[in-house]
C-alpha positions, 0 to 999 in steps of 0.5 A: 500500500502507498503510504498516506503522505497527504494525511500525515504531513500536514498533521506533523507540520502543525504538531511541530509548529505547536510544540516548538520543538525546532525553536532555540531555547534561551535558557539551557545548558546544552551546547549551541549550534547556529545553522544559517541558510542564505535567506530567500528573496520573495519572488512572486513565483515562489521557490523552485526545487533548485532553491529547496536543495540547500534548505534540505541540507541544513534541515537534515543537519540541524535535526540531527544536531537536536537529537545529538543534544544541541540547542539549535538556532535555525532561523529564516527570514526574507531578503525583501528589498531590492530589484527583484521585488521592485521589477516584478511590481513594475511589471504587474503595476502592483505596489511592491509592498503588496507583491512582496508580502504576497510572495512571502506568504507563498514561500513561507507556506512552501517552506512549512510544507517541506517539513523544514524545521525553522524557528519561525518566532525569529523571522525577519523581513528586511522591508519591515520598518522594525528591521530597516530601522537598524539597517539605517542605524548601521549606516549611521555608525559607519558614517560617524566612524568615517566609513561612509562618504559621498562623492562624485564618481564614474559609476556603473549604470544599468539602463534597464534597471535604471540604477547604479550598480556596485562593481561586484554586480557587473559581470563581463560588462553586463548587469548581473540581474537583467544582463543589460550592457552597463553604461558609465555615468558620473554621479554623486553616490554614497560609498562604504570604505571597505578598502580600509579593511582590504588587508584584514579581509584577505588575511582572515580568510585563513581563520575560517573553514570555507571552500577554497574556491570561495577563498580564492575568488575573494583573494582575487577580488581583493587583489593585493599587489606588492611593488613600488610607487614611483614619482615621475616629474613633469616640468610645467609653467606652474612649476614642478608636478609629479605623477605617481605610478605603481608597478610590481616591476621596478627592475624594468624602469630603465626601459620606460619610454612613455607614461599613460594617464587615465582619462579621469586623471585630475592632472589632465584637467589641471594642465589643459592650458599647457596641452597643445592639442587640448580640443582633440584630447578633450574629445577623446576623454569624452568618448572614453568616459562613455565606455564601460570598464570591460570595453576599456580594458578588454585584452583582445581590444586594440589599445587606443591613446592620444599624446598630450603634446606639450607635456613630458615626464622625466624618468627618475633613474636616467633623467630622460624626458619621455612623452605622456599619453592619455589612454582609455585602457588605464582606469583611475580606480585602479592603482594611481590612474597612471602607468609607466610604459615599458614596451620591451617587457609588457605585451600591452605596452609593446603593442601600444609602442608599435602602434605609436612608434615609441622606443622599445628598450630592452633592459631584461635578458633571460637567465637561460635561453633566448628572449622573445624580443623583437617578436613580442615582449619578454615579460619574465624576470631575468638579468638587467642590461642597459640599466646603468649601475644596476646592470648585471643584477637579477630582477629580484635584487634589482627591485630591492636596490632600485626601490631603495635608490628611489626612496633615498631621493624621495622619488619612490617608496615600497607600496601595496595596492589592492584591486578592491574598490569602495562599496557603492551603496546608493540606488536610484530606486524606490524599494529600499531602505532610505539613507538617513541623511539630511542636507542643510544649507543654514548649518553649512553657513554656521559651521563653515564660519566657526569651524577650525578644521577644513570641512571635507566634501563628501564627508562633511558637506555636499553640493546641491545646485552648486551650493554647499549643504552640511551633511547631517545624520538623522538622529538615532531617536528619529529612526526609522526614516520611513519609506513613503508609500508613493503611487509613482515608484517607477525609476526616473533614469536620470540619476535621481531616485523616485523618492525625489518626486515626493515633496513631503519626503524630500522637504524636511526640517533640519534636526540640528537648526530647525531650518528647511532642509532636504532629505537624501533620496537614494535608497541603500543597496539591498546587500546592506540589509543582508550584510547583518541579518544573521545578527538580528536573528538572535534578538529579532523583537528588540526595539532598543538595539539591534541585539543584546550583547549577551545574546550575541555572545551566546549565539554568534558567530554562525557555526554553519552557513549554507548557500550558493557560491554565486555570492562569493564577492557580494554578500559574503564579502560585505558581511565580513566587512560589516562584522569587522567594522562593528567589532572595531566599533565595540559592538561585536567580540568576533570579526568573522561572521561564518565559521564554516561555509558550505555551497550546495551544487546547482540543479540542472534540468533539460541541460540548463541551470534551473531558472525562471528565465529559461522556463525549466523550473519545477515547482516543489508544490507539484512534487508535494502533491504527487509524492509528498515532501519527504520524497522531494527532501530525500531526492534532493539529498540523494541525487549526487554529491551535495556540493556538485551540480546534478541533473533533475531526473523524474525517474530518480524521484520515483525511486525515492518515493518507492523507498519510502513506501517500502519503509511504510509497508515494512511497518505495516506487514506485522514483521516487527516484534517487541521481544525478538532477539535476532541471531543474524550476526551479518545483519547485526553487523550491517546495522551498526555499520549503517549507524556509523555511516549515516552519523558520519555522512550527515556530518560530512555532507555525504547525504547521498551515501547516507541514504544509500546505506539506509536503502541497503539496510532496509533491503536486508531487513525485508528479507527477514521474517521478523524484525526486532522492535528496537532495530526498527526504532533505530532505523526510524531515528536514522531516517528522521533527518531525511524524511521527518514526516514519515519518521514522526508518524512511524515513531508514534505508531510504535507507541511513543508519545514524544516527538522522534526529534526529542530522542537521542541519536543512535550510537553504534557498538564499535566491537561489532564493527571489528572484522572477524577475518582478514586476508593474510599476505604471504611473502617469500623474500619480500615478494607476494606469493600467496594470500589466505583469509584467516581469523583476526588476532591470529598469532605468528605460530598459527600463521606460519603453520597455515602459510607453510601448508599452502600448495603454492608456498610448498612449491616455492620453498621446496628444498630451501631453508628458511633463514628468517620469518617476519610476521606483521600482525593483521597484515603479512608473514614473510619467509626469508630464504 
């Protein structure tokens, strides 16, 4: 008979919610275990089975941890602000506040229907004012610490989403959300100083148990380079100017035959009166600034540039004057915004020099073999030539000595640069947490007249319509700055947020002086909301602080975090930054949020990654209805190694359904007997092997092999006429993390009143796992000549007798004298002749 999943699943879901068995306890002596899922964003379409995969993993682990005697915190919430929710609202014409909460209701229903044991009392929803009040509070703490500032900068602008994107949200020059080609615009934006933490973000990767691929992605994104910062002098009518260049190859400095400045470099504008071809340079810069970063830096793209006629730089080693170019492949955001051109030893410079007929000066020869010059640049290290007193040195020694030479003359210094840029958090969209800042002209006038320190643009004041306005953070007592409900929430596309349309929101009294002032109208990147949500779970109802210190100390950091690898340099990097900043400010005692990270593999269907846009989504509701939640859970965990991609198979789901039916039918056949003592030693041994394997496999994310072991054990139990009740109970306990509804039903059918999850996890008997036999290797003069199965614990005398009685050994030892016998217990016996 098919097991009645439709009848039993709803019953036990209600029981678990009512009993609170999966709720974390505040007062207990049990050790804590904080397991966290990357919370879903509330898509109107709900979850598909690809989303569900990671949730089943965490659920199996936490259910076992509860049975292991841990006080488990397994919370859930919704990443409810941001583009996905807003774009759906724009598509349907329904306000995002309506569509978002409708989607949350649907997803919550799916999660409960899946038998996922969350502590629903701790649910957080990032678009609710009791949550984003603290997101705004976090912003204020960073601002007061000098870690938040506003500046005009060339930014990534998505013409489709009509908002600015952080560098991390641009993939190959396209918006990671909608795949539109990203444009470059100059806009005033808010940034977080994540670059202040670059070294710690890099160094502290060694503290955490994360997949190496994620660590590598973060290391590459941070992009640390050690080298030399060199000052090139430019003689101008206004006096000496210096251009800083960062290089990892100071040993090639004698080969520098030109300099290149980024189109954004401030020196170009400063010296435009001395640039003889300024009109052409100006047009080149305007064209360059319209291109996105990928277009400007693509390796295969021919490098373009324009000589700045009338300007020349001086090589600080040989005092030779060299030309200066502006070129779009140099970016102001990376390094110093200027590079030294060494055509003989950098292929990009080589191609540029060929195009513009610039000198190619060889200054490094290989230690062995021939140089690739003149066909292409020789980019390896070697021995210096044509380098004055440094000639003859190898590259490593020359780097050191040339840097020291420059340092003595104050023309250079050792330096470390990072590719990491500050995090751009401004969004010109409606559906997000308002930035809690007010701009006041009167305060500027008062402050500027009496302030002894020079006020900084972006940190202390901004320009609005060409006039200075002091930046005033909203007082903490006035938080939250509520997101107004406006009818026209469509993005403007002109660099302004839809909130700018609301005069009631924009025009406000200054909290400092009471005069008329203006609110900031940009909202925060949704990744700001998700950078600290794991902290709120420990104290979600607290209205006085984001969380009590004692609760933070009790639960954090997170012991296990499960989610997709796609957030490697977005959410995961930002959450680490937030944690370190809050620790520095005294709010936390730890500086890494997630001790262990596990990335689940992607589910593919019909040869492609499961996605709404591809139309290959499978709704878990359909599986629940046809086969039950336990079948889906079991299949998600059984379909392959947990961290690897897998193809969805309809046959596979049927196989898991059949297994659960077999478990149910074994209980229904009347084969379970209370006082039975089974004498099948092989089955008893398999039974304890299975306990050991399932225990270890769950702890090591080998869910597929754990389920396989249960299937093998069930198959062997079905062969018996009768099964001891104690054995079947243990089987049900082992099954519980994978198929909780069926396990709970069977547990109660066996006469138990408390939940199956209130029971202790089964323990195996090590003595029953010991092998009774082993294969003894028989060697003659160290060479294997025979093997024989013997009893474990056999002594040398017995082993020798058995070996000498073997036909093969008699043949090898015929008419020969044994000089020595070497016996290695449990392994081999060797006769030396």
